[in-house]
C-alpha angles and dihedrals in degrees: 000000000000115000130187092297097054130112098251104135112332105165116039091164093065091053090052089047090051093047091047092051089047094051090049091048094053090045092053091044091054097044092050089048090053092045092051092047088055092047096044108045114191115215 
């Protein structure tokens, strides 16, 4: 049983930072995919 001194969830800021980085990464990936699909039309 974890008490007050247990390692439950110590750094919520790092989780927010990771999720922000992941969201920016996905956004850049999708924008580049759209840009490439406009540059290289497939007949």
